C-alpha positions in Angstrom: -26.3 -10.1 -16.3 -22.6 -10.5 -16.1 -20.4 -10.1 -13.1 -18.9 -6.9 -14.5 -22.5 -5.5 -15.2 -23.4 -6.1 -11.6 -20.2 -4.5 -10.4 -20.8 -1.4 -12.6 -24.3 -1.2 -11.2 -22.9 -1.0 -7.8 -20.4 1.6 -9.0 -23.3 3.8 -10.1 -25.5 3.3 -7.1 -26.2 6.3 -4.8 -24.4 6.2 -1.5 -26.4 5.4 1.6 -26.5 7.8 4.6 -23.1 8.3 6.0 -22.0 5.5 8.3 -18.8 4.6 9.9 -17.7 1.7 7.8 -15.9 0.1 10.7 -17.8 0.1 14.0 -15.8 0.5 17.1 -13.6 3.2 18.7 -11.7 5.5 16.3 -8.3 4.2 16.9 -5.3 3.6 14.7 -2.0 1.9 15.3 0.1 3.3 18.1 1.7 6.6 17.0 5.1 6.5 18.5 8.0 7.3 16.2 8.9 3.7 15.6 5.3 3.0 14.3 4.5 6.0 12.2 4.0 4.9 8.6 6.7 5.6 6.2 5.5 8.5 4.0 8.2 9.2 1.4 7.7 9.4 -2.3 9.7 6.6 -3.2 10.3 6.0 -6.0 8.9 4.4 -9.1 6.7 6.1 -11.6 3.2 7.1 -10.4 0.4 4.9 -11.8 -3.1 5.5 -13.0 -4.4 8.6 -14.8 -4.6 11.0 -11.8 -1.2 9.8 -10.4 0.4 10.1 -13.8 -0.8 13.7 -14.2 0.6 14.6 -10.8 4.0 13.2 -11.8 4.1 15.6 -14.8 2.8 18.6 -12.8 -0.6 18.6 -14.5 -4.0 19.0 -13.0 -5.0 15.3 -12.9 -8.4 15.7 -11.4 -9.6 13.7 -8.4 -7.8 10.5 -7.3 -9.9 7.6 -8.6 -10.6 4.8 -6.1 -12.0 1.3 -6.5 -13.5 -0.1 -3.3 -13.3 -3.9 -2.8 -15.0 -5.6 0.1 -17.5 -8.5 0.4 -19.6 -6.5 2.9 -22.0 -4.1 1.3 -22.2 -1.9 4.4 -18.4 -1.5 4.5 -18.3 -0.5 0.8 -21.1 2.0 1.3 -19.3 3.5 4.3 -16.0 3.8 2.4 -17.8 5.4 -0.5 -19.3 8.0 1.7 -16.0 8.8 3.4 -14.1 9.0 0.1 -16.6 10.9 -1.9 -16.9 13.6 0.8 -13.3 14.7 -0.2 -13.1 17.0 -3.2 -9.9 15.5 -4.4 -11.1 11.8 -4.2 -13.8 9.9 -6.0 -15.0 6.3 -5.9 -15.2 5.1 -9.5 -16.5 1.6 -8.7 -17.1 -1.1 -6.2 -16.6 -4.9 -6.2 -17.7 -7.6 -3.8 -14.8 -10.0 -4.4 -11.3 -10.2 -5.8 -12.7 -12.0 -8.8 -14.9 -8.9 -9.6 -12.2 -6.5 -8.7 -9.5 -7.6 -11.3 -11.5 -7.1 -14.5 -13.2 -3.9 -13.1 -9.8 -2.4 -12.3 -8.6 -3.1 -15.9 -11.7 -1.4 -17.2 -11.8 1.6 -14.9 -8.1 2.2 -14.3 -8.3 3.5 -10.8 -5.3 5.1 -9.1 -5.9 3.3 -5.8 -7.7 0.1 -4.9 -8.9 -0.2 -1.3 -8.8 -4.0 -1.0 -10.2 -6.1 1.8 -7.5 -8.7 2.5 -10.0 -11.5 3.6 -12.8 -12.3 1.2 -14.4 -15.5 0.1 -13.2 -17.0 -3.2 -10.5 -14.8 -4.7 -9.2 -12.9 -1.7 -7.2 -9.6 -1.5 -3.9 -11.4 -1.8 -4.7 -13.3 -5.0 -6.4 -10.2 -6.5 -3.3 -8.1 -5.8 -1.1 -10.7 -7.4 -3.3 -10.7 -10.5 -3.4 -6.9 -10.8 0.4 -6.7 -10.5 1.0 -9.5 -13.0 -1.6 -8.5 -15.7 -1.6 -4.7 -15.8 1.1 -2.6 -17.4 0.4 0.2 -15.0 -1.3 -1.4 -12.0 -3.1 0.7 -9.4 -1.7 1.2 -6.0 -3.3 -1.4 -3.7 -4.0 -0.4 -0.1 -5.1 -3.5 1.8 -7.6 -3.1 4.6 -7.6 -5.4 7.6 -9.4 -5.8 10.9 -6.3 -7.0 12.8 -2.9 -5.2 12.9 -1.0 -8.5 13.0 -3.0 -10.3 10.3 -0.6 -12.7 8.6 -2.6 -12.2 5.4 -1.3 -8.6 5.3 2.3 -9.7 5.0 1.3 -11.9 2.1 -0.5 -9.0 0.4 2.6 -6.8 0.8 4.7 -9.5 -0.8 2.2 -9.7 -3.6 2.7 -6.0 -4.4 0.4 -4.0 -2.1 1.8 -0.5 -1.3 0.6 -0.6 2.4 -2.1 -1.5 4.7 -4.8 0.2 6.8 -6.8 -0.9 9.8 -10.6 -1.0 9.4 -10.9 0.9 12.6 -8.9 3.8 11.3 -10.5 7.2 11.5 -12.0 8.8 8.3 -9.2 11.4 8.1 -6.5 8.6 8.4 -8.2 6.7 5.7 -8.4 9.5 3.1 -4.8 10.6 3.9 -3.6 7.0 3.3 -5.3 7.0 -0.1 -3.6 10.3 -1.0 -0.2 9.0 0.2 -0.2 5.8 -1.9 -1.7 7.6 -4.9 1.4 9.9 -5.0 3.7 7.0 -4.9 4.4 6.7 -1.1 4.4 3.5 0.9 2.2 3.2 3.9 4.0 1.0 6.5 3.8 0.7 10.2 7.3 -0.7 10.9 6.6 -2.2 14.3 3.6 -4.1 12.9 5.6 -5.2 9.8 8.5 -6.4 12.0 6.1 -8.6 14.0 4.5 -10.0 10.8 7.9 -10.8 9.4 8.9 -12.5 12.7 5.9 -14.7 12.6 6.3 -15.6 8.9 9.8 -17.0 9.0 12.4 -18.0 11.6 15.2 -15.6 12.2 18.0 -15.9 9.6 21.6 -14.9 9.9 22.3 -12.0 7.5 24.4 -13.1 4.6 25.2 -10.1 2.4 27.0 -12.3 -0.1 23.7 -14.0 -1.2 20.8 -12.7 -3.2 20.2 -9.2 -4.5 21.0 -7.6 -1.2 24.6 -8.6 -1.8 24.8 -6.1 -4.6 24.2 -3.1 -2.3 27.0 -0.8 -1.3 27.7 -0.2 2.4 25.8 3.1 2.4 22.9 1.6 0.4 22.7 -1.1 3.1 22.5 1.5 5.8 19.7 3.3 3.9 17.8 0.0 3.5 18.0 -0.7 7.3 16.7 2.8 8.0 13.9 2.4 5.5 12.9 -0.8 7.4 12.9 1.2 10.6 10.3 3.5 9.0 12.5 6.6 8.6 11.6 9.1 5.9 14.1 10.4 3.4 14.5 13.6 5.4 15.0 11.5 8.6 17.6 9.3 6.9 19.4 12.4 5.6 19.6 13.7 9.2 20.8 10.4 10.5 23.5 10.0 7.9 24.4 13.7 7.7 23.8 13.9 3.9 21.3 15.8 1.8 17.7 14.5 1.1 18.6 14.4 -2.6 21.5 12.1 -1.9 19.2 9.8 0.1 16.7 9.8 -2.7 19.5 8.7 -5.1 20.4 5.9 -2.6 16.8 4.8 -2.3 16.5 4.6 -6.1 19.7 2.5 -6.3 18.4 0.2 -3.6 15.1 -0.3 -5.4 16.8 -1.0 -8.7 19.3 -3.5 -7.3 16.7 -5.4 -5.4 14.2 -5.4 -8.2 11.7 -3.8 -5.9 8.8 -1.6 -7.2 8.6 0.5 -4.1 9.9 0.9 -0.5 7.4 -1.7 0.8 8.9 -4.4 -1.5 12.5 -3.4 -0.6 11.7 -3.8 3.1 10.1 -7.2 2.5 13.3 -8.3 0.6 15.4 -7.0 3.5 13.5 -9.2 6.0 13.3 -12.3 3.8 17.0 -12.3 3.0 17.9 -12.0 6.6 19.6 -8.7 6.0 17.3 -7.1 8.5 16.1 -9.3 11.4 12.6 -8.8 12.7 13.5 -9.4 16.4 
């Protein structure tokens, strides 16, 4: 039996009785304004069959989710939580990144819930492969036990749309899946700043170097506010312009930075020294 056959068997298996996939108190990241995840459509074309249908105003059917975790109990718990929602469905499971990549190519999920730490091919490498080998890769939402897990930063650099803590409540988890499926980024700015600070020493901003140097002054302001976690509506209020104008600026920022979404743009801002993580 091949690896894909085993993975498909798991995909068709009946879910076990509902269990919390992540034992421990139901807590998420601190919900002060500086830490709320960014939840703006951002931006590039939606991916996957359901997301593509939404982009054209069609009835796309449920959001298709691939669950990737090396622990069977966690996969079962995630399946129960997701399949309980009428607009979500688990189309497959994989126990490793090596299984996840070919299964994603076959099943074309809209969202992959990817454990960041797995033996062998971990969530970082699997995310890189999905982004590099699929014309329309799914949105990857990495799942981690620790808020300040350095592996999360690497996964975001590889192309993940956001991250989620394993201790997140069920309603937070399903909302996160919906957000990334429609093209939003799921960022916790305070956590991302800390990860960026730990990844690299502070750099002096040098707008004359790299793609950031191509931004106009207003686009630079928008990028800094994106890094602070502000939504398009909040940026519009801060800059006293319309949300449509902000959306235009965000699109220009993504194009000039070569970023596929807000997450990638914020990573570029930190790594260029344009935004300092201190």
